[in-house]
VOTIGU-5842 format. One record per residue (C-alpha): y, x, z; residue in three letters. Coordinates in steps of 0.5 Angstrom, whole numbers, padded with zeros to 4 digits, always signed. Example, Ala and Ser with C-alpha at 12.3 -4.5 7.8 and 13.67 -1.06 7.14 Angstrom:
VOTIGU-5842
-0009+0025+0016ALA-0002+0027+0014SER
This chain:
VOTIGU-5842
+0302+0188+0174UNK+0302+0191+0181UNK+0295+0188+0183UNK+0291+0193+0180UNK+0291+0200+0178UNK+0291+0203+0171UNK+0283+0205+0171UNK+0281+0198+0174UNK+0285+0195+0168UNK+0281+0199+0163UNK+0275+0197+0166UNK+0277+0190+0166UNK+0279+0189+0159UNK+0273+0194+0156UNK+0268+0189+0160UNK+0271+0183+0157UNK+0271+0186+0150UNK+0264+0189+0151UNK+0262+0182+0153UNK+0265+0179+0147UNK+0261+0184+0142UNK+0255+0182+0146UNK+0256+0175+0145UNK+0257+0177+0137UNK+0251+0181+0137UNK+0246+0176+0140UNK+0249+0171+0135UNK+0247+0176+0129UNK+0240+0177+0132UNK+0239+0170+0132UNK+0241+0169+0125UNK+0237+0175+0123UNK+0231+0173+0126UNK+0232+0165+0125UNK+0230+0164+0133UNK+0236+0159+0135UNK+0234+0161+0142UNK+0238+0167+0141UNK+0244+0163+0139UNK+0243+0159+0146UNK+0244+0166+0149UNK+0250+0167+0146UNK+0253+0160+0148UNK+0250+0161+0155UNK+0254+0167+0156UNK+0261+0164+0154UNK+0262+0161+0162UNK+0261+0168+0164UNK+0267+0170+0159UNK+0271+0165+0161UNK+0270+0167+0169UNK+0272+0174+0167UNK+0278+0172+0163UNK+0280+0168+0169UNK+0280+0174+0173UNK+0284+0178+0169UNK+0289+0172+0168UNK+0290+0172+0175UNK+0291+0179+0176UNK+0296+0180+0170UNK+0300+0175+0174UNK+0300+0179+0181UNK+0295+0174+0184UNK+0301+0169+0184UNK+0299+0163+0189UNK+0301+0158+0184UNK+0295+0160+0180UNK+0290+0160+0186UNK+0286+0155+0182UNK+0284+0160+0177UNK+0280+0163+0183UNK+0276+0157+0184UNK+0275+0156+0176UNK+0273+0163+0176UNK+0268+0162+0182UNK+0265+0155+0178UNK+0265+0159+0171UNK+0261+0164+0175UNK+0256+0159+0178UNK+0255+0155+0171UNK+0254+0162+0167UNK+0249+0164+0172UNK+0245+0158+0171UNK+0246+0157+0163UNK+0244+0165+0162UNK+0238+0163+0166UNK+0236+0157+0162UNK+0237+0161+0156UNK+0233+0167+0158UNK+0227+0161+0160UNK+0228+0158+0153UNK+0227+0165+0150UNK+0221+0167+0154UNK+0218+0160+0152UNK+0219+0161+0145UNK+0215+0168+0145UNK+0209+0164+0148UNK+0204+0162+0142UNK+0201+0155+0142UNK+0195+0158+0140UNK+0195+0163+0146UNK+0189+0162+0151UNK+0190+0164+0158UNK+0185+0170+0160UNK+0179+0167+0164UNK+0178+0172+0171UNK+0172+0176+0170UNK+0166+0174+0175UNK+0162+0180+0177UNK+0155+0179+0176UNK+0151+0181+0183UNK
């Protein structure tokens, strides 16, 4: 494990743990509010978690050439994760829009 320093490993591992906790907290928030869109966000976070685990695994094995496919998988999961997170955020935003909301009309000046 000479690829990364101890402080860098601490950052990597704590980031993965933090992401797992965030997924769990968002899922719990979805349960408490009854808004399934928050569950969608927690599921949308999974590709980014896979990406982080790919990076940690590749570094754990000293960036072995036989595991270079993990770099491609990491990049792919990052791309997929960005799109899934965008979609989940959109659905949460859309769920905040009330169907009874009327768009405000521009104020016309009377001259």
